[in-house]
C-alpha positions in Angstrom: -8.5 176.3 203.9 -12.1 177.4 204.0 -12.9 181.0 205.1 -14.3 180.8 208.6 -14.3 184.5 209.5 -17.4 185.7 211.4 -16.4 189.4 211.1 -15.0 191.8 208.6 -12.8 193.3 211.4 -9.3 194.5 211.9 -6.1 192.6 211.0 -4.2 191.5 214.2 -1.5 194.1 213.5 -3.7 197.0 212.6 -3.7 198.5 216.1 0.0 199.3 215.7 0.1 199.8 212.0 -2.6 202.4 212.1 -2.2 203.8 215.6 -2.3 207.5 216.4 1.5 207.4 216.5 1.6 205.9 212.9 -0.9 208.3 211.4 1.4 211.3 210.8 3.9 209.1 208.9 1.0 207.6 206.9 -0.4 211.0 206.1 3.0 212.3 204.9 3.5 209.2 202.7 0.0 209.8 201.3 1.0 213.5 200.6 4.2 212.6 198.9 2.5 210.0 196.7 -0.3 212.4 195.8 2.3 215.0 194.7 4.1 212.6 192.6 0.9 211.4 191.0 -0.1 215.0 190.3 3.2 215.3 188.4 2.4 212.2 186.3 4.5 209.6 187.9 3.4 205.9 187.4 1.2 204.8 190.3 2.7 201.3 191.0 6.4 202.2 190.9 5.8 205.5 192.8 4.0 203.7 195.6 7.0 201.4 196.0 9.3 204.4 196.0 7.3 206.1 198.7 6.7 202.9 200.7 10.5 202.2 200.7 11.3 205.8 201.8 9.0 205.5 204.8 9.6 201.8 205.5 6.0 201.0 205.2 4.8 197.4 205.5 2.4 195.8 202.9 -0.9 196.8 204.6 0.3 200.4 205.1 1.4 200.6 201.5 -2.1 199.4 200.5 -3.7 202.1 202.7 -1.5 204.9 201.2 -2.2 203.6 197.7 -6.0 203.7 198.4 -6.0 207.2 199.8 -3.6 209.1 197.5 -4.6 210.8 194.3 -3.4 213.6 192.1 -4.8 217.2 192.3 -6.5 216.9 188.9 -8.1 213.6 189.8 -9.3 215.0 193.2 -10.8 218.1 191.5 -12.6 215.9 188.8 -14.2 213.7 191.5 -15.3 216.6 193.6 -16.9 218.3 190.6 -19.0 215.3 189.8 -20.1 214.4 193.4 -23.7 214.8 194.5 -25.0 215.1 198.0 -27.7 213.2 200.0 -30.2 216.0 199.3 -29.8 215.4 195.6 -31.0 211.8 195.8 -34.7 212.5 196.3 -36.8 210.9 193.4 -33.6 209.8 191.8 -32.3 206.3 190.9 -29.1 205.1 192.4 -26.8 202.3 191.1 -24.8 200.7 193.8 -21.3 199.1 193.6 -22.5 196.3 195.8 -19.4 194.7 197.3 -17.5 198.0 197.4 -20.1 199.7 199.6 -21.3 196.7 201.6 -17.8 195.6 202.7 -17.0 199.1 204.0 -20.0 199.1 206.3 -19.3 195.6 207.5 -15.7 196.6 208.3 -16.9 199.7 210.1 -19.5 197.8 212.2 -16.9 195.2 213.2 -14.2 197.6 214.3 -12.0 197.3 211.1 -9.9 200.2 209.8 -11.8 202.7 207.6 -9.6 205.0 205.6 -10.5 208.6 204.9 -8.9 209.3 201.5 -7.8 212.5 199.9 -10.9 212.5 197.6 -13.1 212.4 200.7 -14.2 208.7 200.3 -14.1 206.2 203.0 -12.4 203.0 202.0 -11.8 199.7 203.8 -8.8 197.4 203.9 -10.9 194.3 203.1 -9.8 192.1 200.2 -12.2 189.8 198.3 -9.9 187.2 196.7 -12.7 186.0 194.4 -15.0 184.9 197.2 -17.5 186.7 199.4 -18.6 185.4 202.8 -21.5 186.6 204.8 -20.4 187.8 208.3 -22.2 188.9 211.4 -22.4 192.4 210.2 -23.8 191.8 206.7 -27.5 192.1 207.5 -27.1 195.1 209.9 -25.1 196.8 207.1 -27.8 196.1 204.6 -30.5 197.4 207.0 -28.6 200.6 207.6 -28.3 201.2 203.8 -31.9 200.4 203.2 -33.2 202.7 205.9 -31.0 205.6 204.8 -31.9 205.2 201.1 -35.6 205.3 202.1 -34.9 208.3 204.3 -33.2 210.1 201.4 -36.3 209.2 199.2 -34.2 207.4 196.5 -36.8 206.2 194.0 -35.1 203.0 192.9 -31.9 201.2 193.6 -30.0 198.9 191.3 -27.4 196.8 193.1 -24.6 195.4 190.9 -22.7 192.4 192.1 -19.6 190.7 190.5 -20.9 187.5 189.0 -17.5 185.7 189.2 -17.3 186.3 192.9 -18.2 183.2 194.8 -21.5 183.4 196.8 -22.7 186.4 194.8 -26.0 184.5 194.1 -26.6 184.0 197.8 -26.0 187.7 198.5 -28.4 188.6 195.7 -31.1 186.4 197.3 -30.5 188.0 200.7 -30.7 191.5 199.3 -33.9 190.7 197.4 -35.6 189.1 200.5 -34.6 192.0 202.8 -35.9 194.6 200.3 -39.1 192.8 199.8 -39.6 192.6 203.6 -39.4 196.4 203.8 -41.0 197.4 200.6 -37.7 198.9 199.2 -37.6 199.3 195.4 -34.4 197.3 194.7 -33.1 195.5 191.7 -30.1 193.2 192.2 -28.1 192.2 189.2 -25.1 189.9 188.8 -22.8 191.2 186.1 -19.4 190.0 184.8 -17.8 193.3 185.9 -19.7 196.2 187.5 -17.0 198.7 186.9 -17.6 199.6 183.2 -21.4 199.5 183.8 -21.2 201.9 186.6 -18.6 204.1 184.9 -20.9 204.7 181.9 -24.2 204.8 183.8 -26.5 207.8 183.3 -27.8 207.3 186.8 -26.1 208.4 190.0 -23.7 205.7 191.2 -22.6 204.9 194.7 -19.0 203.6 194.9 -15.5 204.5 196.2 -13.7 202.6 193.4 -11.2 205.1 192.0 -11.6 204.0 188.3 -15.3 204.4 188.5 -15.1 207.8 190.2 -12.7 209.0 187.4 -15.4 208.4 184.8 -18.8 208.6 186.5 -20.9 211.7 185.6 -22.6 211.7 189.0 -21.5 209.8 192.1 -22.6 209.7 195.7 -20.3 208.9 198.7 -22.7 206.3 200.1 -20.3 204.4 202.4 -19.0 207.6 204.1 -22.5 209.1 204.5 -23.8 205.8 206.0 -20.9 205.3 208.4 -20.9 208.9 209.6 -24.6 208.8 210.1 -25.1 205.4 211.7 -21.7 204.1 212.9 -20.3 207.2 214.7 -17.8 205.2 216.7 -16.2 203.6 213.6 -12.4 203.4 213.6 -11.6 206.1 210.9 -7.9 206.8 210.0 -7.8 210.2 208.3 -5.2 210.2 205.6 -6.9 213.1 203.7 -4.8 215.8 205.3 -1.7 216.0 203.1 1.2 218.4 202.9 3.9 219.4 205.2 5.2 217.1 207.9 3.5 217.3 211.2 
């Protein structure tokens, strides 16, 4: 069946799955998983263990898995993070789909997760195909305006070549950047992750594997959402520890 979605918004069950009443349980599950990861337990089997203990459904388990991380991992990511004021006259390589879908979700009222490492992550899943939604162009505009405001010298967007419609998104990004005079390069690559992980430029991503290896990274999605989408639906799972 063709994808006819017009928005990157919330799942019909998210109002209950991520309600204020559900948040304490999800934070506790995130805390337990983070503790076990710190002690070296395997991520997949440990997420199942924690999910079973708290009787979480599939979307809640996905959220907890995206938000948890061990102490050593969190410390490593914090040590390599740069701030907006560090971007002036610098190049920035952007994990295109990772950043863009988070802004699209925030603009359309979807769940945005505040993870233990401070990143904002969405609940969207690509399934090998990308579809432009009503929020796509506004999200690109927000990013372009902020990058110009921060005086980033040059941006290189990396898009997953195997994902359907990547070529169309590349064209859209190029046309918008040319209209505004933004210095953007947009590349289709087989897999952006290893390219971004090894980059000597600052990278913008919330992908855990990239953040575990990048020398310098910027929390672009979170900064953009906090600055330009203040009414976004943010579920804070970063506070871990004792039961509330």
